[in-house]
Backbone of each chain as ProteinMPNN parsed JSONL, in Angstrom:
{"seq_chain_A": "XXXXXXXXXXXXXXXXXXXXXXXXXXXXXXXXXXXXXXXXXXXXXXXXXXXXXXXXXXXXXXXXXXXXXXXXXXXXXXXXXXXXXXXXX", "coords_chain_A": {"N_chain_A": [[16.799, 35.888, 32.624], [18.178, 33.805, 30.162], [20.641, 34.058, 28.438], [23.066, 33.042, 26.18], [26.333, 32.583, 24.699], [26.365, 32.28, 21.158], [23.634, 32.224, 20.924], [20.557, 33.188, 19.367], [19.045, 36.216, 19.383], [16.096, 38.168, 19.438], [15.36, 41.493, 19.409], [13.485, 44.366, 20.657], [13.633, 46.137, 18.569], [13.066, 44.696, 16.391], [15.102, 43.31, 15.164], [17.255, 40.631, 14.53], [19.83, 39.256, 16.441], [23.087, 37.836, 16.79], [24.593, 36.361, 19.551], [27.719, 37.011, 20.228], [29.716, 37.333, 22.107], [30.195, 37.071, 25.667], [30.46, 38.44, 28.822], [31.386, 39.113, 32.225], [31.377, 42.045, 33.997], [32.021, 44.425, 36.361], [29.95, 43.526, 38.024], [27.916, 43.121, 36.217], [26.345, 41.563, 33.453], [27.629, 41.489, 30.31], [26.929, 41.64, 26.825], [27.993, 40.875, 23.516], [26.752, 41.766, 20.548], [25.876, 40.852, 17.216], [24.377, 41.883, 14.253], [22.307, 39.775, 12.357], [21.686, 40.113, 9.66], [23.117, 42.265, 8.855], [26.284, 42.674, 9.165], [27.779, 44.819, 9.901], [26.391, 46.1, 11.748], [26.754, 46.245, 14.955], [26.419, 45.569, 18.452], [26.929, 46.481, 21.814], [25.936, 45.451, 24.888], [24.292, 45.351, 28.082], [22.794, 43.138, 30.472], [19.477, 43.457, 31.645], [17.896, 42.053, 33.901], [15.567, 42.408, 35.31], [13.636, 43.767, 33.785], [13.527, 42.116, 31.679], [15.17, 42.719, 29.519], [17.704, 44.299, 27.422], [20.338, 46.641, 27.779], [21.655, 48.964, 25.708], [25.01, 49.823, 25.239], [26.733, 52.8, 24.775], [29.042, 53.959, 25.398], [32.245, 54.604, 24.518], [34.702, 54.194, 25.793], [34.14, 52.313, 27.699], [33.384, 50.193, 26.037], [35.821, 49.701, 24.795], [37.177, 48.665, 26.936], [35.75, 46.403, 27.353], [35.934, 44.793, 25.059], [38.456, 43.209, 24.911], [37.853, 41.492, 26.989], [35.652, 40.12, 26.038], [36.89, 38.677, 24.007], [38.665, 37.124, 25.505], [36.807, 35.631, 26.938], [35.65, 34.189, 24.894], [37.827, 32.662, 24.03], [38.261, 31.192, 26.334], [35.899, 29.798, 26.49], [36.177, 28.264, 24.199], [38.429, 26.723, 24.824], [37.391, 25.348, 27.01], [35.399, 23.841, 25.735], [36.99, 22.207, 24.169], [38.38, 20.746, 26.116], [36.248, 19.445, 27.27], [35.367, 17.854, 25.15], [37.582, 16.216, 24.892], [37.466, 14.886, 27.306], [35.168, 13.417, 26.908], [35.938, 11.658, 24.922]], "CA_chain_A": [[17.081, 35.621, 31.209], [19.26, 32.844, 29.971], [21.261, 34.321, 27.136], [24.425, 32.511, 26.117], [27.038, 32.773, 23.43], [25.797, 31.52, 20.026], [22.178, 32.31, 20.893], [20.004, 34.206, 18.455], [18.018, 36.938, 20.136], [15.363, 39.203, 18.71], [15.076, 42.595, 20.333], [12.269, 45.13, 20.356], [13.778, 46.852, 17.291], [12.743, 43.672, 15.384], [16.312, 42.829, 14.492], [17.817, 39.431, 15.177], [21.272, 39.369, 16.694], [23.812, 36.67, 17.287], [25.405, 36.692, 20.729], [29.089, 36.593, 19.883], [30.533, 37.297, 23.32], [29.497, 37.294, 26.944], [31.441, 38.596, 29.898], [30.875, 39.776, 33.427], [32.231, 43.167, 34.356], [31.388, 45.343, 37.309], [28.71, 42.867, 38.474], [26.893, 43.126, 35.165], [26.653, 40.645, 32.351], [27.637, 42.216, 29.035], [26.867, 40.82, 25.607], [28.444, 41.485, 22.258], [25.763, 41.29, 19.576], [26.087, 41.173, 15.798], [23.145, 41.751, 13.461], [22.369, 38.63, 11.446], [21.588, 40.525, 8.254], [24.055, 43.359, 8.581], [27.377, 42.431, 10.108], [28.338, 46.101, 10.342], [25.573, 46.544, 12.879], [27.129, 45.513, 16.172], [25.943, 46.229, 19.675], [27.441, 46.022, 23.098], [24.86, 45.768, 25.82], [24.28, 44.558, 29.319], [21.511, 42.505, 30.778], [18.625, 43.994, 32.7], [17.038, 40.884, 34.114], [14.28, 42.808, 35.906], [12.682, 44.122, 32.727], [13.707, 41.184, 30.576], [15.637, 43.569, 28.412], [19.141, 44.607, 27.407], [20.583, 48.084, 27.654], [22.757, 49.148, 24.762], [26.053, 50.716, 25.762], [27.336, 53.633, 23.728], [30.277, 54.532, 25.95], [33.37, 54.02, 23.776], [35.742, 53.753, 26.724], [33.678, 51.053, 28.301], [33.454, 49.164, 24.987], [37.249, 49.367, 24.64], [37.558, 47.804, 28.063], [35.018, 45.137, 27.295], [36.305, 43.962, 23.897], [39.405, 42.126, 25.262], [37.183, 40.515, 27.869], [34.838, 39.248, 25.171], [37.81, 37.76, 23.315], [39.119, 36.156, 26.514], [35.698, 34.714, 27.263], [35.505, 33.287, 23.748], [38.939, 31.709, 24.09], [38.03, 30.305, 27.474], [34.8, 28.893, 26.106], [36.714, 27.338, 23.197], [39.287, 25.761, 25.535], [36.492, 24.491, 27.806], [34.743, 22.871, 24.847], [38.023, 21.236, 23.78], [38.62, 19.871, 27.272], [35.044, 18.613, 27.424], [35.351, 16.843, 24.088], [38.64, 15.256, 25.209], [36.949, 14.057, 28.394], [34.173, 12.494, 26.347], [36.643, 10.617, 24.171]], "C_chain_A": [[18.293, 34.702, 31.091], [19.83, 33.023, 28.569], [22.696, 33.831, 27.193], [25.043, 32.833, 24.762], [26.462, 31.799, 22.405], [24.281, 31.472, 20.037], [21.768, 33.385, 19.894], [18.903, 34.926, 19.234], [17.382, 38.001, 19.246], [14.958, 40.28, 19.708], [13.858, 43.379, 19.871], [12.402, 45.986, 19.096], [13.556, 45.909, 16.098], [13.949, 43.25, 14.56], [16.837, 41.633, 15.279], [19.328, 39.562, 15.271], [21.83, 38.016, 17.125], [24.664, 37.114, 18.465], [26.813, 36.13, 20.494], [29.943, 36.444, 21.14], [29.697, 37.576, 24.551], [30.559, 37.407, 28.032], [30.815, 39.319, 31.087], [31.876, 40.853, 33.831], [31.434, 44.079, 35.269], [29.997, 44.826, 37.745], [27.566, 42.941, 37.465], [27.338, 42.183, 34.067], [26.514, 41.408, 31.031], [27.612, 41.219, 27.88], [27.391, 41.618, 24.424], [27.572, 40.906, 21.153], [26.123, 41.726, 18.164], [24.786, 40.911, 15.054], [23.314, 40.608, 12.46], [22.444, 39.067, 9.991], [22.572, 41.63, 7.879], [25.178, 43.273, 9.604], [28.043, 43.726, 10.599], [27.601, 46.626, 11.577], [25.908, 45.699, 14.106], [26.683, 46.301, 17.401], [26.629, 45.613, 20.89], [26.395, 46.413, 24.134], [24.993, 44.936, 27.084], [22.864, 44.165, 29.683], [20.77, 43.253, 31.875], [17.572, 42.928, 32.978], [15.665, 41.251, 34.69], [13.227, 43.062, 34.831], [12.732, 43.168, 31.537], [14.147, 41.945, 29.313], [17.163, 43.693, 28.47], [19.302, 46.111, 27.185], [21.847, 48.286, 26.825], [23.736, 50.182, 25.313], [26.652, 51.499, 24.595], [28.681, 54.222, 24.163], [31.5, 53.841, 25.322], [34.44, 53.477, 24.709], [35.383, 52.411, 27.349], [33.78, 49.912, 27.279], [34.903, 48.731, 24.768], [37.737, 48.468, 25.761], [36.952, 46.407, 27.911], [35.514, 44.216, 26.178], [37.336, 42.872, 24.217], [38.774, 41.065, 26.143], [36.312, 39.547, 27.057], [35.72, 38.203, 24.499], [38.304, 36.684, 24.28], [38.046, 35.127, 26.816], [35.493, 33.699, 26.144], [36.586, 32.212, 23.766], [38.721, 30.686, 25.186], [36.94, 29.276, 27.127], [35.302, 27.847, 25.124], [37.576, 26.264, 23.872], [38.432, 24.799, 26.358], [35.848, 23.419, 26.933], [35.731, 21.798, 24.401], [38.264, 20.218, 24.886], [37.463, 18.896, 27.446], [35.007, 17.492, 26.392], [36.427, 15.782, 24.332], [38.19, 14.319, 26.323], [35.977, 13.001, 27.872], [34.852, 11.337, 25.641], [37.535, 9.815, 25.11]], "O_chain_A": [[19.276, 34.82, 31.822], [19.545, 32.254, 27.651], [23.445, 34.152, 28.115], [24.377, 33.285, 23.83], [26.119, 30.66, 22.725], [23.688, 30.749, 19.237], [22.501, 34.335, 19.617], [17.944, 34.301, 19.687], [18.043, 38.636, 18.424], [14.302, 40.008, 20.713], [13.275, 43.089, 18.827], [11.404, 46.509, 18.6], [13.82, 46.27, 14.951], [13.817, 42.878, 13.394], [16.858, 41.627, 16.51], [20.005, 39.929, 14.31], [21.147, 37.188, 17.728], [25.37, 38.119, 18.388], [27.037, 34.921, 20.561], [30.783, 35.549, 21.23], [28.649, 38.219, 24.492], [31.446, 36.56, 28.139], [29.832, 40.046, 30.944], [33.069, 40.589, 33.984], [30.301, 44.45, 34.963], [29.025, 45.577, 37.821], [26.394, 42.836, 37.829], [28.527, 42.026, 33.788], [25.441, 41.901, 30.686], [28.18, 40.129, 27.947], [27.255, 42.839, 24.345], [27.639, 39.714, 20.854], [26.616, 42.834, 17.95], [24.172, 39.855, 15.204], [24.348, 40.497, 11.8], [23.166, 38.476, 9.188], [22.813, 41.881, 6.699], [25.051, 43.727, 10.741], [28.775, 43.721, 11.588], [28.104, 47.46, 12.329], [25.407, 44.587, 14.268], [26.588, 47.529, 17.379], [26.865, 44.407, 20.966], [26.02, 47.581, 24.236], [25.722, 43.945, 27.127], [21.886, 44.779, 29.257], [21.348, 43.632, 32.893], [16.502, 42.912, 32.369], [14.713, 40.48, 34.566], [12.081, 42.631, 34.95], [12.068, 43.382, 30.522], [13.573, 41.816, 28.231], [17.812, 43.258, 29.422], [18.505, 46.749, 26.497], [22.939, 47.846, 27.187], [23.349, 51.253, 25.781], [27.026, 50.929, 23.569], [29.361, 54.894, 23.388], [31.754, 52.66, 25.56], [35.019, 52.423, 24.449], [36.217, 51.517, 27.498], [34.207, 48.807, 27.612], [35.183, 47.548, 24.578], [38.602, 47.616, 25.559], [37.546, 45.395, 28.282], [35.512, 42.995, 26.335], [37.13, 41.718, 23.84], [39.117, 39.886, 26.056], [36.242, 38.35, 27.336], [35.373, 37.024, 24.421], [38.36, 35.502, 23.94], [38.314, 33.931, 26.935], [35.207, 32.527, 26.386], [36.319, 31.029, 23.552], [38.957, 29.49, 25.009], [37.046, 28.085, 27.424], [34.91, 26.682, 25.195], [37.482, 25.078, 23.557], [38.7, 23.599, 26.407], [35.756, 22.254, 27.319], [35.37, 20.628, 24.269], [38.344, 19.013, 24.647], [37.649, 17.711, 27.724], [34.669, 16.349, 26.699], [36.23, 14.606, 24.027], [38.482, 13.123, 26.303], [35.966, 11.857, 28.327], [34.416, 10.19, 25.736], [38.216, 8.887, 24.673]]}, "seq_chain_B": "XXXXXXXXXXXXXXXXXXXXXXXXXXXXXXXXXXXXXXXXXXXXXXXXXXXXXXXXXXXXXXXXXXXXXXXXXXXXXXXXXXXXXXXXXXXXXXXXXXXXXXXXXXXXXXXXXXXXXXXXXXXXXXXXXXXXXXX", "coords_chain_B": {"N_chain_B": [[29.496, 55.055, 35.028], [28.788, 53.154, 33.078], [26.109, 53.442, 33.311], [24.96, 55.303, 31.676], [22.895, 58.001, 30.621], [22.225, 58.094, 27.989], [22.089, 55.525, 27.166], [20.411, 52.972, 25.497], [17.452, 51.161, 25.962], [16.446, 47.947, 25.162], [13.917, 45.643, 24.666], [13.979, 42.141, 25.146], [12.743, 40.072, 22.816], [12.71, 37.467, 21.83], [14.489, 34.445, 22.376], [16.64, 32.286, 20.801], [18.107, 29.148, 20.815], [21.016, 28.538, 19.333], [23.252, 27.243, 19.749], [25.238, 24.294, 19.796], [23.632, 21.529, 20.906], [24.744, 19.37, 23.094], [23.739, 17.4, 24.747], [21.369, 16.719, 23.532], [22.397, 15.7, 21.203], [23.72, 13.481, 22.153], [21.577, 11.986, 23.017], [20.373, 11.576, 20.56], [22.301, 10.024, 19.324], [22.222, 7.722, 20.917], [19.633, 6.935, 20.371], [19.86, 6.384, 17.635], [21.661, 4.252, 17.632], [20.176, 2.383, 19.067], [18.018, 2.058, 17.321], [19.284, 0.977, 15.051], [20.23, -1.399, 16.16], [17.837, -2.642, 16.797], [16.776, -2.907, 14.219], [18.602, -4.707, 13.073], [18.227, -6.899, 14.746], [15.514, -7.402, 14.256], [15.622, -8.019, 11.559], [17.168, -10.35, 11.634], [15.544, -12.032, 13.11], [12.969, -11.909, 11.976], [13.315, -12.444, 9.247], [13.773, -15.29, 8.714], [11.286, -16.178, 9.627], [9.574, -14.883, 7.924], [10.382, -15.999, 5.5], [9.781, -18.673, 5.949], [7.037, -18.441, 6.261], [6.311, -17.6, 3.695], [7.028, -19.831, 2.183], [5.286, -21.674, 3.307], [2.789, -20.588, 2.624], [2.978, -20.719, -0.134], [3.133, -23.5, -0.509], [0.682, -24.259, 0.521], [-1.061, -22.988, -1.253], [-0.347, -24.288, -3.606], [-1.056, -26.945, -3.057], [-3.765, -26.615, -2.542], [-4.632, -25.645, -4.98], [-4.193, -27.806, -6.62], [-5.947, -29.623, -5.503], [-8.329, -28.291, -5.976], [-8.298, -28.314, -8.718], [-8.441, -31.033, -9.248], [-10.914, -31.491, -8.179], [-12.473, -30.03, -9.958], [-12.002, -31.467, -12.246], [-13.274, -33.827, -11.595], [-15.842, -32.882, -11.502], [-16.222, -32.189, -14.136], [-16.147, -34.634, -15.399], [-18.373, -35.714, -14.24], [-20.365, -34.025, -15.203], [-20.057, -34.474, -17.877], [-20.859, -37.069, -18.098], [-23.449, -36.733, -17.303], [-24.433, -35.105, -19.31], [-24.355, -36.752, -21.566], [-26.119, -38.606, -20.736], [-28.485, -37.266, -20.183], [-28.922, -35.908, -22.453], [-28.044, -33.252, -22.993], [-29.184, -31.305, -21.119], [-28.155, -29.366, -19.715], [-27.006, -26.036, -19.621], [-24.518, -23.812, -21.06], [-23.829, -21.843, -19.252], [-24.212, -23.069, -16.862], [-22.104, -24.803, -16.822], [-20.098, -23.01, -16.447], [-20.58, -22.186, -13.891], [-19.63, -24.245, -12.36], [-17.03, -24.401, -13.148], [-14.381, -22.422, -12.956], [-11.87, -22.178, -13.822], [-9.808, -21.408, -16.599], [-8.853, -23.43, -18.353], [-10.521, -25.548, -17.829], [-12.963, -24.436, -18.407], [-12.662, -24.04, -21.106], [-12.514, -26.634, -21.959], [-14.999, -27.539, -21.175], [-16.573, -25.932, -22.74], [-15.954, -26.857, -25.225], [-16.929, -29.393, -25.048], [-19.612, -28.833, -24.69], [-20.188, -27.644, -27.146], [-19.768, -29.774, -28.822], [-21.826, -31.431, -28.098], [-23.938, -29.828, -28.797], [-23.548, -29.712, -31.504], [-23.978, -32.324, -32.158], [-26.661, -32.41, -31.542], [-27.658, -30.688, -33.453], [-27.151, -32.095, -35.694], [-29.128, -33.895, -35.58], [-29.128, -35.753, -33.606], [-30.351, -35.376, -31.247], [-32.44, -36.232, -28.554], [-35.87, -36.9, -27.692], [-36.156, -35.96, -25.214], [-35.345, -33.369, -24.788], [-34.965, -30.245, -23.182], [-36.211, -26.945, -22.314], [-33.932, -25.541, -21.946], [-32.088, -25.951, -23.915], [-31.464, -25.255, -27.34], [-33.743, -25.958, -29.934], [-33.024, -27.313, -32.831]], "CA_chain_B": [[30.059, 55.092, 33.686], [27.966, 52.392, 32.151], [24.703, 53.791, 33.463], [24.79, 56.54, 30.949], [21.489, 58.308, 30.318], [22.002, 57.887, 26.556], [21.963, 54.093, 26.893], [19.073, 52.649, 24.977], [16.977, 49.886, 26.484], [15.695, 47.159, 24.182], [13.329, 44.433, 25.269], [14.297, 40.881, 24.444], [11.487, 39.44, 22.376], [12.827, 36.014, 21.626], [15.841, 33.864, 22.45], [16.722, 30.964, 20.152], [19.387, 28.474, 21.095], [21.68, 28.048, 18.132], [24.442, 26.499, 20.152], [25.161, 22.853, 19.599], [23.156, 20.899, 22.132], [25.454, 18.09, 23.178], [22.876, 16.404, 25.379], [20.441, 16.263, 22.497], [23.17, 14.887, 20.266], [23.956, 12.198, 22.815], [20.294, 11.28, 22.947], [20.178, 11.174, 19.166], [23.228, 8.92, 19.061], [21.668, 6.546, 21.595], [18.445, 6.531, 19.614], [20.321, 5.804, 16.369], [22.247, 2.933, 17.923], [19.07, 1.501, 19.447], [17.244, 1.779, 16.108], [20.079, 0.061, 14.223], [20.243, -2.7, 16.835], [16.5, -3.229, 16.626], [16.633, -3.279, 12.806], [19.397, -5.925, 12.854], [17.539, -7.974, 15.456], [14.265, -7.697, 13.547], [16.015, -8.682, 10.31], [17.637, -11.703, 11.941], [14.453, -12.865, 13.635], [11.792, -11.926, 11.108], [13.593, -12.952, 7.899], [13.412, -16.713, 8.607], [9.843, -16.322, 9.818], [8.969, -14.42, 6.679], [10.707, -16.998, 4.476], [8.983, -19.852, 6.282], [5.65, -18.094, 5.959], [6.159, -17.571, 2.24], [7.05, -21.224, 1.701], [4.048, -22.318, 3.775], [1.676, -20.083, 1.804], [3.173, -21.265, -1.484], [2.79, -24.923, -0.455], [-0.764, -24.351, 0.733], [-1.72, -22.596, -2.508], [-0.086, -25.342, -4.585], [-1.882, -28.117, -2.71], [-5.172, -26.248, -2.694], [-4.895, -25.509, -6.412], [-4.243, -29.159, -7.16], [-7.201, -30.2, -5.023], [-9.409, -27.608, -6.684], [-8.256, -28.763, -10.11], [-8.972, -32.395, -9.244], [-12.351, -31.372, -7.932], [-13.048, -29.566, -11.212], [-11.932, -32.599, -13.182], [-14.353, -34.737, -11.212], [-17.114, -32.271, -11.886], [-16.306, -32.273, -15.597], [-16.523, -36.007, -15.721], [-19.761, -35.883, -13.8], [-21.218, -33.309, -16.151], [-19.948, -35.169, -19.157], [-21.717, -38.237, -17.985], [-24.821, -36.229, -17.225], [-24.821, -34.603, -20.638], [-24.642, -37.863, -22.478], [-27.296, -39.318, -20.248], [-29.695, -36.439, -20.237], [-28.958, -35.277, -23.775], [-27.812, -31.816, -22.989], [-30.142, -30.481, -20.369], [-27.4, -28.321, -19.013], [-26.544, -24.943, -20.486], [-23.104, -23.446, -20.923], [-23.681, -21.058, -18.017], [-24.124, -24.017, -15.756], [-20.709, -25.27, -16.825], [-19.258, -21.941, -15.879], [-20.796, -22.149, -12.442], [-18.787, -25.257, -11.74], [-15.641, -24.322, -13.586], [-13.875, -21.06, -13.092], [-10.532, -22.2, -14.405], [-9.888, -21.264, -18.051], [-8.653, -24.701, -19.06], [-11.72, -26.363, -17.632], [-14.038, -23.773, -19.148], [-12.404, -24.32, -22.522], [-12.867, -28.034, -22.16], [-16.443, -27.625, -21.021], [-17.152, -25.273, -23.913], [-15.743, -27.783, -26.335], [-17.877, -30.481, -24.795], [-20.943, -28.273, -24.918], [-20.336, -27.446, -28.582], [-19.875, -31.093, -29.462], [-23.193, -31.904, -27.837], [-24.833, -28.988, -29.594], [-23.347, -30.138, -32.888], [-24.682, -33.598, -32.269], [-28.091, -32.095, -31.548], [-27.971, -30.057, -34.74], [-27.113, -33.144, -36.722], [-30.31, -34.728, -35.445], [-28.948, -36.823, -32.629], [-31.035, -35.024, -30.005], [-33.57, -37.118, -28.263], [-37.123, -36.196, -27.426], [-36.146, -35.477, -23.817], [-34.725, -32.022, -24.72], [-35.736, -29.286, -22.363], [-36.203, -25.567, -22.83], [-32.601, -24.968, -21.775], [-31.306, -26.109, -25.143], [-32.195, -24.836, -28.548], [-34.242, -27.061, -30.758], [-32.715, -26.981, -34.237]], "C_chain_B": [[29.16, 54.37, 32.697], [26.471, 52.625, 32.345], [24.426, 55.151, 32.839], [23.312, 56.759, 30.585], [21.167, 58.078, 28.84], [21.792, 56.414, 26.209], [20.517, 53.746, 26.541], [18.657, 51.262, 25.466], [16.113, 49.186, 25.436], [15.186, 45.89, 24.846], [13.709, 43.205, 24.427], [12.994, 40.184, 24.099], [11.595, 37.917, 22.355], [14.288, 35.583, 21.766], [15.795, 32.478, 21.797], [18.103, 30.386, 20.404], [19.971, 27.933, 19.797], [22.887, 27.185, 18.48], [24.194, 25.002, 20.037], [24.802, 22.181, 20.911], [23.757, 19.487, 22.246], [24.604, 16.997, 23.799], [21.922, 15.815, 24.353], [21.147, 15.338, 21.521], [23.451, 13.503, 20.852], [22.703, 11.335, 22.74], [20.044, 10.753, 21.55], [21.067, 9.978, 18.822], [22.691, 7.626, 19.674], [20.485, 6.007, 20.812], [18.848, 5.839, 18.318], [20.842, 4.392, 16.59], [21.143, 1.938, 18.247], [18.265, 1.103, 18.21], [17.96, 0.77, 15.223], [20.057, -1.341, 14.822], [18.912, -3.404, 16.647], [16.308, -3.715, 15.19], [17.372, -4.584, 12.52], [18.693, -7.122, 13.501], [16.277, -8.404, 14.691], [14.56, -8.438, 12.245], [16.38, -10.129, 10.561], [16.484, -12.607, 12.347], [13.333, -13.016, 12.608], [12.053, -12.517, 9.729], [13.283, -14.442, 7.774], [11.914, -16.943, 8.721], [9.123, -15.971, 8.517], [9.168, -15.451, 5.57], [9.854, -18.249, 4.676], [7.525, -19.637, 5.924], [5.374, -18.135, 4.464], [6.094, -18.994, 1.681], [5.746, -21.925, 2.072], [2.87, -21.892, 2.907], [1.754, -20.682, 0.397], [2.729, -22.736, -1.537], [1.28, -25.093, -0.335], [-1.509, -24.07, -0.567], [-1.566, -23.706, -3.537], [-0.989, -26.547, -4.332], [-3.354, -27.823, -2.973], [-5.553, -26.187, -4.172], [-5.069, -26.893, -7.041], [-5.574, -29.816, -6.78], [-8.38, -29.628, -5.806], [-9.477, -28.104, -8.13], [-8.843, -30.169, -10.207], [-10.48, -32.384, -9.065], [-13.069, -30.975, -9.22], [-13.089, -30.701, -12.225], [-13.066, -33.587, -12.906], [-15.697, -34.208, -11.684], [-17.32, -32.359, -13.399], [-16.77, -33.661, -16.011], [-17.991, -36.258, -15.401], [-20.728, -35.253, -14.804], [-21.248, -34.002, -17.501], [-20.911, -36.365, -19.201], [-23.184, -37.818, -18.044], [-25.327, -35.778, -18.595], [-25.204, -35.749, -21.571], [-25.864, -38.647, -22.043], [-28.568, -38.528, -20.534], [-29.841, -35.716, -21.576], [-29.01, -33.751, -23.672], [-28.934, -30.99, -22.354], [-29.435, -29.249, -19.778], [-26.898, -27.271, -19.998], [-25.063, -24.64, -20.219], [-22.849, -22.642, -19.638], [-23.56, -21.954, -16.793], [-22.733, -24.648, -15.692], [-19.838, -24.261, -16.093], [-19.402, -21.858, -14.367], [-19.871, -23.123, -11.729], [-17.31, -24.993, -12.012], [-15.212, -22.883, -13.825], [-12.524, -21.055, -13.801], [-10.614, -22.212, -15.932], [-9.777, -22.582, -18.801], [-9.927, -25.534, -19.022], [-12.876, -25.776, -18.427], [-13.906, -24.095, -20.639], [-12.87, -25.748, -22.868], [-14.384, -28.208, -22.157], [-17.149, -27.03, -22.24], [-17.082, -26.217, -25.121], [-16.776, -28.92, -26.255], [-19.294, -30.029, -25.132], [-21.204, -28.139, -26.419], [-20.508, -28.789, -29.295], [-21.284, -31.658, -29.292], [-24.177, -31.142, -28.698], [-24.764, -29.406, -31.077], [-24.089, -31.453, -33.138], [-26.18, -33.367, -32.351], [-28.51, -31.537, -32.902], [-28.04, -31.111, -35.85], [-28.276, -34.127, -36.576], [-30.161, -35.884, -34.479], [-29.729, -36.565, -31.35], [-32.246, -35.92, -29.81], [-34.805, -36.281, -27.966], [-37.142, -35.617, -26.018], [-35.494, -34.103, -23.678], [-35.609, -31.079, -23.924], [-35.62, -27.903, -22.998], [-34.837, -24.919, -22.689], [-31.763, -25.052, -23.043], [-32.158, -25.699, -26.35], [-32.604, -26.058, -29.362], [-33.998, -26.701, -32.217], [-33.631, -27.715, -35.189]], "O_chain_B": [[28.817, 54.892, 31.636], [25.656, 52.06, 31.616], [23.752, 56.008, 33.411], [22.587, 55.812, 30.282], [20.009, 57.891, 28.469], [21.37, 56.086, 25.1], [19.562, 54.169, 27.194], [19.432, 50.31, 25.387], [15.171, 49.768, 24.898], [15.935, 45.165, 25.5], [13.75, 43.241, 23.197], [12.242, 39.763, 24.978], [10.7, 37.195, 22.797], [15.199, 36.281, 21.322], [15.01, 31.616, 22.193], [19.123, 31.053, 20.228], [19.456, 26.966, 19.236], [23.457, 26.499, 17.631], [23.065, 24.529, 20.17], [25.545, 22.245, 21.89], [23.321, 18.551, 21.576], [24.717, 15.825, 23.44], [21.693, 14.607, 24.301], [20.591, 14.336, 21.07], [23.424, 12.495, 20.147], [22.754, 10.141, 22.447], [19.565, 9.633, 21.369], [20.65, 9.051, 18.127], [22.703, 6.572, 19.037], [20.345, 4.801, 20.612], [18.256, 4.827, 17.941], [20.516, 3.466, 15.848], [21.158, 0.801, 17.776], [17.875, -0.056, 18.067], [17.35, -0.167, 14.709], [19.893, -2.334, 14.114], [18.86, -4.603, 16.375], [15.753, -4.789, 14.959], [16.857, -5.459, 11.824], [18.575, -8.195, 12.909], [16.014, -9.592, 14.506], [13.843, -9.366, 11.872], [15.974, -11.026, 9.822], [16.44, -13.783, 11.987], [12.814, -14.113, 12.397], [11.133, -13.037, 9.097], [12.6, -14.841, 6.83], [11.341, -17.778, 8.021], [8.203, -16.661, 8.08], [8.25, -15.74, 4.801], [9.289, -18.805, 3.734], [6.864, -20.512, 5.365], [4.341, -18.637, 4.022], [5.253, -19.323, 0.845], [5.174, -22.667, 1.273], [2.054, -22.72, 2.502], [0.748, -21.093, -0.181], [2.048, -23.161, -2.47], [0.678, -25.943, -0.991], [-2.44, -24.783, -0.943], [-2.511, -24.038, -4.253], [-1.599, -27.094, -5.251], [-4.086, -28.639, -3.533], [-6.638, -26.614, -4.569], [-5.954, -27.121, -7.865], [-6.23, -30.463, -7.596], [-9.284, -30.344, -6.234], [-10.557, -28.29, -8.69], [-9.627, -30.471, -11.107], [-11.214, -33.145, -9.695], [-14.133, -31.507, -9.538], [-14.063, -30.875, -12.957], [-13.716, -34.103, -13.815], [-16.552, -34.94, -12.181], [-18.434, -32.573, -13.879], [-17.654, -33.827, -16.852], [-18.73, -36.897, -16.149], [-21.739, -35.839, -15.194], [-22.28, -34.107, -18.164], [-21.632, -36.612, -20.167], [-24.018, -38.43, -18.712], [-26.469, -36.03, -18.98], [-26.226, -35.713, -22.257], [-26.552, -39.266, -22.854], [-29.562, -39.046, -21.044], [-30.809, -34.984, -21.78], [-29.903, -33.088, -24.199], [-29.529, -30.112, -22.979], [-30.058, -28.254, -19.406], [-26.421, -27.603, -21.083], [-24.462, -25.153, -19.276], [-21.788, -22.752, -19.024], [-22.884, -21.619, -15.82], [-22.251, -24.985, -14.61], [-18.99, -24.595, -15.266], [-18.46, -21.503, -13.658], [-19.391, -22.85, -10.629], [-16.45, -25.326, -11.196], [-15.64, -22.232, -14.778], [-12.096, -20.025, -14.32], [-11.415, -22.957, -16.498], [-10.507, -22.826, -19.761], [-10.349, -26.128, -20.014], [-13.662, -26.5, -19.038], [-14.886, -24.378, -21.328], [-13.504, -26.008, -23.891], [-14.964, -28.904, -22.99], [-18.168, -27.54, -22.706], [-18.022, -26.339, -25.906], [-17.384, -29.326, -27.246], [-20.062, -30.748, -25.771], [-22.284, -28.47, -26.907], [-21.287, -28.917, -30.239], [-21.849, -32.269, -30.199], [-25.117, -31.709, -29.255], [-25.771, -29.443, -31.786], [-24.726, -31.655, -34.172], [-26.885, -34.027, -33.115], [-29.573, -31.869, -33.427], [-28.843, -31.037, -36.78], [-28.395, -35.075, -37.352], [-30.925, -36.85, -34.502], [-29.774, -37.42, -30.465], [-32.951, -36.297, -30.745], [-34.742, -35.052, -27.999], [-38.051, -34.864, -25.669], [-35.127, -33.707, -22.572], [-36.837, -31.127, -23.999], [-35.021, -27.724, -24.058], [-34.602, -23.852, -23.256], [-30.818, -24.281, -23.21], [-33.385, -25.793, -26.348], [-31.879, -27.049, -29.445], [-34.705, -25.861, -32.773], [-33.514, -27.556, -36.404]]}, "name": "protein", "num_of_chains": 2, "seq": "XXXXXXXXXXXXXXXXXXXXXXXXXXXXXXXXXXXXXXXXXXXXXXXXXXXXXXXXXXXXXXXXXXXXXXXXXXXXXXXXXXXXXXXXXXXXXXXXXXXXXXXXXXXXXXXXXXXXXXXXXXXXXXXXXXXXXXXXXXXXXXXXXXXXXXXXXXXXXXXXXXXXXXXXXXXXXXXXXXXXXXXXXXXXXXXXXXXXXXXXXXXXXXXXXXXXXXXXXXXXXXXX"}
């Protein structure tokens, strides 16, 4: 599966989510998803590439660990895009 | 820790790329530039050709019209002569066959009426045919 930040994914619950964050932790790729129609509905999940699915994480401690990583990844992605645009110019 | 039994598995049905595709944008920019360049080139090359073509067509039409008009004039004279010789054997429809231009038709009609008037006044000769009315 090739899921990246800013992708729109539709899961088997027939809800479309925006991939807000992506980070690798403990050899797993985690995603931070926000429901398109209900921003209160957020999900933290990791990729299961074998079944072409994502597994929703409910463990609060794990989510607390992951949130700063998502923010860092977003910042890194933003800085990378800035550098890339500067290179282009 | 993260392989909790309560974790819910959801299948990914569809992935849509909403991220800004820079490669596509580059391609679009190249395409736009190429299109603009082609438009400018086509304008520069085709405009004179188009102008020249228009002038050529205009000149051709003008010359042809003049020739056609002269031809019609000749035909009118010919018919006029014929009418006075043959005492109106020719009908108005036959004028129209030769003359499509309004001015010529008007002239021909006038000529036809004058001949008809002459016939009505008793100037018609005995050589009248069935094409003309015998008053």
